[in-house]
C-alpha positions as a Python dict, from the first residue, in 0.01 Angstrom:
ca = {
    (1, 'X'): (0, 0, 0),
    (2, 'X'): (198, -212, 227),
    (3, 'X'): (125, -565, 229),
    (4, 'X'): (209, -745, 572),
    (5, 'X'): (70, -1113, 576),
    (6, 'X'): (283, -1190, 954),
    (7, 'X'): (455, -1048, 1220),
    (8, 'X'): (577, -1195, 1510),
    (9, 'X'): (816, -1043, 1799),
    (10, 'X'): (1022, -1327, 1953),
    (11, 'X'): (1300, -1279, 2245),
    (12, 'X'): (1334, -907, 2125),
    (13, 'X'): (1417, -1036, 1784),
    (14, 'X'): (1106, -904, 1486),
    (15, 'X'): (994, -1186, 1223),
    (16, 'X'): (820, -1058, 926),
    (17, 'X'): (665, -1177, 666),
    (18, 'X'): (545, -1044, 338),
    (19, 'X'): (562, -1108, -53),
    (20, 'X'): (287, -1223, -355),
    (21, 'X'): (327, -1547, -306),
    (22, 'X'): (59, -1810, -376),
    (23, 'X'): (138, -1978, -86),
    (24, 'X'): (191, -1667, 140),
    (25, 'X'): (-15, -1755, 488),
    (26, 'X'): (-193, -1465, 561),
    (27, 'X'): (-304, -1393, 909),
    (28, 'X'): (-494, -1111, 989),
    (29, 'X'): (-848, -1092, 1219),
    (30, 'X'): (-861, -1195, 1610),
    (31, 'X'): (-683, -1004, 1884),
    (32, 'X'): (-384, -1120, 2021),
    (33, 'X'): (-344, -1385, 2319),
    (34, 'X'): (-159, -1664, 2430),
    (35, 'X'): (64, -1751, 2693),
    (36, 'X'): (375, -1997, 2681),
    (37, 'X'): (398, -1994, 3056),
    (38, 'X'): (504, -2460, 3134),
    (39, 'X'): (408, -2636, 3474),
    (40, 'X'): (698, -2650, 3644),
    (41, 'X'): (609, -2896, 3885),
    (42, 'X'): (314, -3079, 4104),
    (43, 'X'): (321, -2772, 4369),
    (44, 'X'): (110, -2570, 4175),
    (45, 'X'): (423, -2301, 4099),
    (46, 'X'): (457, -2185, 3727),
    (47, 'X'): (752, -2081, 3536),
    (48, 'X'): (605, -1781, 3303),
    (49, 'X'): (815, -1578, 2974),
    (50, 'X'): (572, -1319, 3087),
    (51, 'X'): (467, -1130, 3355),
    (52, 'X'): (689, -856, 3351),
    (53, 'X'): (661, -477, 3292),
    (54, 'X'): (742, -388, 2929),
    (55, 'X'): (724, -594, 2629),
    (56, 'X'): (587, -987, 2677),
    (57, 'X'): (790, -1172, 2378),
    (58, 'X'): (629, -1465, 2403),
    (59, 'X'): (263, -1329, 2251),
    (60, 'X'): (254, -1341, 1911),
    (61, 'X'): (47, -1040, 1735),
    (62, 'X'): (-125, -966, 1398),
    (63, 'X'): (-115, -669, 1180),
    (64, 'X'): (-533, -627, 1226),
    (65, 'X'): (-597, -327, 1281),
    (66, 'X'): (-834, -432, 1614),
    (67, 'X'): (-502, -620, 1742),
    (68, 'X'): (-408, -526, 2114),
    (69, 'X'): (-42, -506, 2012),
    (70, 'X'): (31, -326, 1667),
    (71, 'X'): (434, -354, 1691),
    (72, 'X'): (634, -370, 1369),
    (73, 'X'): (310, -264, 1180),
    (74, 'X'): (240, 33, 977),
    (75, 'X'): (113, 348, 1138),
    (76, 'X'): (-39, 620, 985),
    (77, 'X'): (117, 949, 1165),
    (78, 'X'): (452, 955, 1292),
    (79, 'X'): (513, 1021, 1733),
    (80, 'X'): (103, 940, 1736),
    (81, 'X'): (70, 705, 2061),
    (82, 'X'): (-186, 430, 2097),
    (83, 'X'): (-270, 227, 2427),
    (84, 'X'): (-146, -161, 2399),
    (85, 'X'): (-111, -455, 2563),
    (86, 'X'): (75, -808, 2506),
    (87, 'X'): (-113, -1054, 2685),
    (88, 'X'): (-407, -1286, 2651),
    (89, 'X'): (-693, -1027, 2579),
    (90, 'X'): (-888, -1161, 2872),
    (91, 'X'): (-643, -994, 3141),
    (92, 'X'): (-636, -671, 3011),
    (93, 'X'): (-670, -458, 3294),
    (94, 'X'): (-756, -754, 3531),
    (95, 'X'): (-563, -767, 3876),
    (96, 'X'): (-203, -663, 3819),
    (97, 'X'): (-273, -669, 3437),
    (98, 'X'): (-201, -300, 3259),
    (99, 'X'): (-191, -177, 2915),
    (100, 'X'): (152, -6, 2774),
    (101, 'X'): (188, 233, 2502),
    (102, 'X'): (357, 228, 2133),
    (103, 'X'): (460, 517, 1943),
    (104, 'X'): (455, 561, 1572),
    (105, 'X'): (805, 538, 1426),
    (106, 'X'): (930, 658, 1090),
    (107, 'X'): (1148, 475, 903),
    (108, 'X'): (1298, 527, 555),
    (109, 'X'): (958, 598, 330),
    (110, 'X'): (719, 416, 633),
    (111, 'X'): (622, 467, 922),
    (112, 'X'): (558, 156, 1197),
    (113, 'X'): (449, 132, 1583),
    (114, 'X'): (757, 82, 1816),
    (115, 'X'): (752, -202, 2098),
    (116, 'X'): (457, -218, 2352),
    (117, 'X'): (616, -122, 2632),
    (118, 'X'): (517, -90, 2995),
    (119, 'X'): (254, -314, 2927),
    (120, 'X'): (237, -582, 3214),
    (121, 'X'): (48, -930, 3144),
    (122, 'X'): (42, -1224, 3393),
    (123, 'X'): (240, -1389, 3626),
    (124, 'X'): (246, -1706, 3817),
    (125, 'X'): (-6, -1645, 4126),
    (126, 'X'): (112, -1591, 4460),
    (127, 'X'): (-74, -1867, 4614),
    (128, 'X'): (-86, -1695, 5000),
    (129, 'X'): (-96, -1337, 4887),
    (130, 'X'): (-408, -1133, 4828),
    (131, 'X'): (-276, -978, 4522),
    (132, 'X'): (-438, -1139, 4154),
    (133, 'X'): (-121, -1140, 3984),
    (134, 'X'): (-196, -1393, 3699),
    (135, 'X'): (-513, -1168, 3628),
    (136, 'X'): (-793, -1424, 3623),
    (137, 'X'): (-1001, -1223, 3856),
    (138, 'X'): (-895, -1460, 4149),
    (139, 'X'): (-684, -1435, 4461),
    (140, 'X'): (-516, -1680, 4733),
    (141, 'X'): (-706, -2025, 4786),
    (142, 'X'): (-1024, -1898, 4559),
    (143, 'X'): (-773, -1893, 4235),
    (144, 'X'): (-823, -2274, 4089),
    (145, 'X'): (-474, -2245, 3953),
    (146, 'X'): (-358, -2236, 4293),
    (147, 'X'): (-561, -2586, 4418),
    (148, 'X'): (-291, -2834, 4396),
    (149, 'X'): (-52, -2608, 4632),
    (150, 'X'): (-61, -2761, 5007),
    (151, 'X'): (-131, -2422, 5151),
    (152, 'X'): (-440, -2466, 4972),
    (153, 'X'): (-515, -2868, 4982),
    (154, 'X'): (-611, -2916, 5327),
    (155, 'X'): (-940, -2793, 5566),
    (156, 'X'): (-1205, -2878, 5351),
    (157, 'X'): (-1559, -3002, 5476),
    (158, 'X'): (-1671, -3331, 5337),
    (159, 'X'): (-1887, -3306, 5011),
    (160, 'X'): (-1764, -2920, 4931),
    (161, 'X'): (-1685, -2858, 4580),
    (162, 'X'): (-1440, -2582, 4401),
    (163, 'X'): (-1295, -2521, 4067),
    (164, 'X'): (-913, -2610, 3986),
    (165, 'X'): (-671, -2606, 3696),
    (166, 'X'): (-327, -2749, 3690),
    (167, 'X'): (-277, -2567, 3303),
    (168, 'X'): (7, -2333, 3229),
    (169, 'X'): (-61, -1986, 3348),
    (170, 'X'): (-285, -1752, 3146),
    (171, 'X'): (-454, -2066, 2964),
    (172, 'X'): (-733, -2094, 3212),
    (173, 'X'): (-1091, -2114, 3023),
    (174, 'X'): (-895, -1979, 2677),
    (175, 'X'): (-972, -2173, 2413),
    (176, 'X'): (-1054, -2522, 2481),
    (177, 'X'): (-958, -2505, 2797),
    (178, 'X'): (-1122, -2521, 3075),
    (179, 'X'): (-1140, -2540, 3483),
    (180, 'X'): (-1244, -2874, 3639),
    (181, 'X'): (-1360, -2939, 3990),
    (182, 'X'): (-1215, -3098, 4344),
    (183, 'X'): (-1472, -3263, 4584),
    (184, 'X'): (-1346, -3259, 4938),
    (185, 'X'): (-1317, -3608, 5062),
    (186, 'X'): (-1196, -3695, 5459),
    (187, 'X'): (-1074, -3347, 5496),
    (188, 'X'): (-872, -3335, 5166),
    (189, 'X'): (-918, -3209, 4821),
    (190, 'X'): (-947, -3473, 4597),
    (191, 'X'): (-824, -3465, 4192),
    (192, 'X'): (-849, -3199, 3952),
    (193, 'X'): (-1174, -3385, 3760),
    (194, 'X'): (-1319, -3234, 3409),
    (195, 'X'): (-1043, -3004, 3317),
    (196, 'X'): (-923, -2932, 2993),
    (197, 'X'): (-559, -2887, 2926),
    (198, 'X'): (-378, -2731, 2585),
    (199, 'X'): (-391, -2946, 2336),
    (200, 'X'): (-152, -2959, 2012),
    (201, 'X'): (-311, -2676, 1754),
    (202, 'X'): (-486, -2828, 1487),
    (203, 'X'): (-427, -2510, 1205),
    (204, 'X'): (-716, -2632, 966),
    (205, 'X'): (-999, -2526, 1181),
    (206, 'X'): (-1133, -2269, 1379),
    (207, 'X'): (-1089, -2388, 1755),
    (208, 'X'): (-802, -2247, 1987),
    (209, 'X'): (-677, -2621, 2109),
    (210, 'X'): (-363, -2475, 2275),
    (211, 'X'): (-540, -2260, 2456),
    (212, 'X'): (-316, -1916, 2400),
    (213, 'X'): (-606, -1681, 2191),
    (214, 'X'): (-485, -1756, 1871),
    (215, 'X'): (-742, -2033, 1696),
    (216, 'X'): (-655, -2225, 1357),
    (217, 'X'): (-402, -2044, 1156),
    (218, 'X'): (-389, -1728, 1313),
    (219, 'X'): (-134, -1953, 1563),
    (220, 'X'): (148, -1849, 1386),
    (221, 'X'): (418, -2035, 1588),
    (222, 'X'): (215, -2367, 1471),
    (223, 'X'): (88, -2321, 1180),
    (224, 'X'): (269, -2069, 978),
    (225, 'X'): (397, -2393, 723),
    (226, 'X'): (47, -2560, 746),
    (227, 'X'): (-74, -2631, 364),
    (228, 'X'): (-411, -2566, 509),
    (229, 'X'): (-311, -2202, 606),
    (230, 'X'): (-180, -2075, 280),
    (231, 'X'): (-380, -1831, 47),
    (232, 'X'): (-415, -1969, -328),
    (233, 'X'): (-589, -1855, -684),
    (234, 'X'): (-892, -1949, -734),
    (235, 'X'): (-899, -2017, -1091),
    (236, 'X'): (-1231, -2234, -1084),
    (237, 'X'): (-1496, -1912, -1110),
    (238, 'X'): (-1361, -1741, -769),
    (239, 'X'): (-1211, -1478, -930),
    (240, 'X'): (-1321, -1104, -943),
    (241, 'X'): (-1383, -946, -1266),
    (242, 'X'): (-1091, -883, -1512),
    (243, 'X'): (-878, -1039, -1255),
    (244, 'X'): (-661, -1343, -1299),
    (245, 'X'): (-384, -1564, -1126),
    (246, 'X'): (-30, -1470, -1080),
    (247, 'X'): (204, -1626, -1275),
    (248, 'X'): (495, -1834, -1037),
    (249, 'X'): (563, -1792, -619),
    (250, 'X'): (744, -1595, -400),
    (251, 'X'): (938, -1320, -471),
    (252, 'X'): (940, -1432, -843),
    (253, 'X'): (518, -1423, -899),
    (254, 'X'): (438, -1207, -1147),
    (255, 'X'): (106, -1038, -1296),
    (256, 'X'): (59, -864, -1645),
    (257, 'X'): (149, -519, -1697),
    (258, 'X'): (-125, -297, -1556),
    (259, 'X'): (-273, -530, -1305),
    (260, 'X'): (-183, -532, -919),
    (261, 'X'): (-164, -791, -659),
    (262, 'X'): (-457, -843, -458),
    (263, 'X'): (-571, -1047, -166),
    (264, 'X'): (-922, -1120, -58),
    (265, 'X'): (-1136, -1349, 152),
    (266, 'X'): (-960, -1363, 490),
    (267, 'X'): (-756, -1672, 598),
    (268, 'X'): (-644, -1820, 385),
    (269, 'X'): (-781, -1627, 108),
    (270, 'X'): (-744, -1555, -240),
    (271, 'X'): (-455, -1411, -399),
    (272, 'X'): (-505, -1271, -762),
    (273, 'X'): (-365, -982, -1010),
    (274, 'X'): (-638, -718, -1077),
    (275, 'X'): (-674, -418, -1330),
    (276, 'X'): (-486, -85, -1126),
    (277, 'X'): (-764, 168, -1061),
    (278, 'X'): (-739, 513, -944),
    (279, 'X'): (-750, 380, -595),
    (280, 'X'): (-508, 161, -607),
    (281, 'X'): (-265, 462, -726),
    (282, 'X'): (-82, 416, -366),
    (283, 'X'): (61, 42, -478),
    (284, 'X'): (412, 104, -705),
    (285, 'X'): (290, -141, -960),
    (286, 'X'): (1, 94, -1058),
    (287, 'X'): (209, 422, -1069),
    (288, 'X'): (386, 351, -1386),
    (289, 'X'): (6, 334, -1501),
    (290, 'X'): (-203, 649, -1703),
    (291, 'X'): (-469, 582, -1458),
    (292, 'X'): (-199, 690, -1170),
    (293, 'X'): (-59, 995, -1342),
    (294, 'X'): (-1, 1298, -1104),
    (295, 'X'): (-171, 1099, -849),
    (296, 'X'): (-15, 1269, -495),
    (297, 'X'): (4, 901, -399),
    (298, 'X'): (265, 806, -638),
    (299, 'X'): (467, 1148, -554),
    (300, 'X'): (777, 979, -409),
    (301, 'X'): (818, 676, -632),
    (302, 'X'): (1042, 674, -925),
    (303, 'X'): (943, 488, -1268),
    (304, 'X'): (1086, 307, -1547),
    (305, 'X'): (1038, 163, -1868),
    (306, 'X'): (943, -260, -1808),
    (307, 'X'): (1279, -430, -1891),
    (308, 'X'): (1174, -648, -2223),
    (309, 'X'): (1335, -969, -2052),
    (310, 'X'): (1007, -951, -1808),
    (311, 'X'): (773, -1010, -2143),
    (312, 'X'): (503, -766, -2050),
    (313, 'X'): (530, -900, -1665),
    (314, 'X'): (559, -724, -1334),
    (315, 'X'): (687, -874, -1034),
    (316, 'X'): (362, -932, -801),
    (317, 'X'): (453, -699, -529),
    (318, 'X'): (662, -428, -592),
    (319, 'X'): (609, -265, -231),
    (320, 'X'): (705, -477, 2),
    (321, 'X'): (985, -535, 266),
    (322, 'X'): (1274, -451, 217),
    (323, 'X'): (1173, -283, -97),
    (324, 'X'): (1202, -428, -405),
    (325, 'X'): (1580, -466, -437),
    (326, 'X'): (1495, -847, -542),
    (327, 'X'): (1262, -799, -767),
    (328, 'X'): (1367, -696, -1140),
    (329, 'X'): (1051, -656, -1295),
    (330, 'X'): (932, -355, -1118),
    (331, 'X'): (822, -54, -1327),
    (332, 'X'): (819, 171, -1015),
    (333, 'X'): (1031, 192, -708),
    (334, 'X'): (1079, 449, -397),
    (335, 'X'): (1433, 487, -555),
    (336, 'X'): (1653, 336, -311),
    (337, 'X'): (1749, 70, -543),
}
């Protein structure tokens, strides 16, 4: 069993987190989205980290199977391929935006999906063009993001109205963000009234205030350390039968020998130690138990007696990344330590 709590690709570098801490954030439901483009001026132009052919490293992603980008997440079959997309979900296959491909790559004892290559995400709109570069389904001056440019800001009929939006590219009509409206007066378009622009993220609700497609705790960059996004152990009656809370946190968290780590309940969810069953033999902590003796899932695992210094406690997560070399109370390992 591999437990990945979060994975983020930033500027080509991989930051992956996992572990058994009772205060470990567990992200894993909504599809990817987001765009960290920023407005560069009052002329309606924008700078954008995405929009180029290839990887859009600005997009946070989770390892939920429904995620559009599963880079660095576990995969079942080496050399398998899948379609992927690194832009906001609403822009997928709209305008110039299109899918890329990622391949399952084997490394050590597990395989992970490689980078999403060939994906084309939103780019700043060219307001005098006829191509939908920001992938919102509109082009030229019909695009609300172009309404503040001089090209699109005159030649109207008094009383005429149109949608407008002056926020960063890729945030229009995402989360709480929405278009406003302009009214023509004296042959000129007036201010953009009623629009909602990105706001600071509130980690403790399920609303996408930042307009990046990642509501609440799923906004990894803003909420990774937020207290309301940390999983915990519910000792007040919410534990499954036979399960107990872990002792300690982080790499020092332990479970009673014969138990393995379980996370349930989504976000932030509950962490607990539950008895090993035959269905858990993919978890290193269970391979040393009689219920998993001879099980094929434990074929590549090496077990040893639990050191007496562990006092009958096993490290809560003995198949984490990078492996279990820093966890002395693991009965079973892949033999690399």
